[in-house]
C-alpha angles and dihedrals in degrees: 000000000000123000088245093056091045091051092049092049091049093049092048091048091050091049092051094045094047102041109015089219100123138068119208120200113195117191096195119216101239097153112238097005144064136261128151126183121201113193133179131161088268105039150016121213127184122199109195124340110224120240105290144016094301094100095047089052092047094050090053091048092058095045101260109149099165141013127226092198135010120191121198103193098196142336103271113123096237089062104036104024093092096051094084088061093044095047092050094045099052144006116272116199097204138356129206122204130163093238098237114141125226134189102228127110088235089060091047091052089048092053092045090052091049092050092047092051129076092236117133104239120218138169104213128209133210113290098024114134138194122194130205102182104283094359112089120182119196128189112230098173148066107034091218143352115308094213092117097036118113100179130099116320092236093059095074097030113148113251119190135184118208118202126194113174108302092341123089138173127200115210112196106176106197097327111153134209097281090054091046091054091047090053091051092049091049091066093231116150109267105162106115140168091227130029124193104211115242121251096008093299095310122161087239087077142032098060116192090246091056094044090052091048091052094039094191125192089205129034123193134181136186118224139136125254109264094000115180093239096063091239125203097041114220096234091057092053090047091052093048098042106030104029103031093030099228125152109243130218128173134184091230089063104025106027116217110008119210124193117190120190139173089205094271113046126024140199130209125213128173137201126194118207110227117209134168107281093009109152088214095073115144117301121237105217090202096056109019123113123247089257092052093046090052089067090069115098113263091011113111125170094281095053090042089058090049089053091052091050093048098050138165104058118193094206141355088258086062088075088089084083087074114093111254097020112112132162095284094052091043089056090051090050092051093046091051087064094210098117118086118233110264111242 
């Protein structure tokens, strides 16, 4: 992490702690899994926890020592596997789960960790709300507890909408099209500033009807680089970006995605974790392929092709030569930290 990113994170944390006027949404890079942190000056909420200790480590790194609410959307390992580490690392005031049983050892460890903790366990139903000052979290799905449900784990996946002033984010877990349509038919409020695509951007979710009902300005997804499922699926991204008109971010391209809002406007920053052998090492704008360039924030395929045609660049700042990249987008590109220095 660069000193600039560290300084920004510290300033934002101080602002939240001192004034309680901001909401931070962290879509944590957990590879092929899901974990979202919502933090205000009054509360910290975690929705899913990835599959290992990554989330517990991340929470500690950003100063989270306790959680007011943890939501385990369903029993798949890439959503609940990390909860045993979180629950043993810090106090959790209450934990929501849909109640559906599963036969895996990961699920057994999850239940053991819940029972060993002091968290108040609850199986929420559609329409239930919890409020933390300005932050209001509403359950959109399922209609009732899934304790007696024997169908697919995605069918009764918990879906929540978090509202903070005029800003809102819809977190879908792995809810698929049937659940999306049921939510629409229920009449619950779905329109949101930000939508986290269901099932890691799979074609099983994010129907056009649902995308139009949510009408997001920003769409995000959580998926691993080169995952074997092909997530996100191209047709989903096309629907979100080209038909609905949303800006799209993904953890496979952008790493951990942070959205900070005062309840009216919002700002997005990203941070890629660099590891030995990580295929997301820094990108040389003078040699990278169109596909590699497209991983840079604000650079889609069209701008990537412009970059190739305009080479060589004498500096990263020289990217302002690309149509559609101004000073603001250039700053976001630099802050992402994905572009190699030009030598």
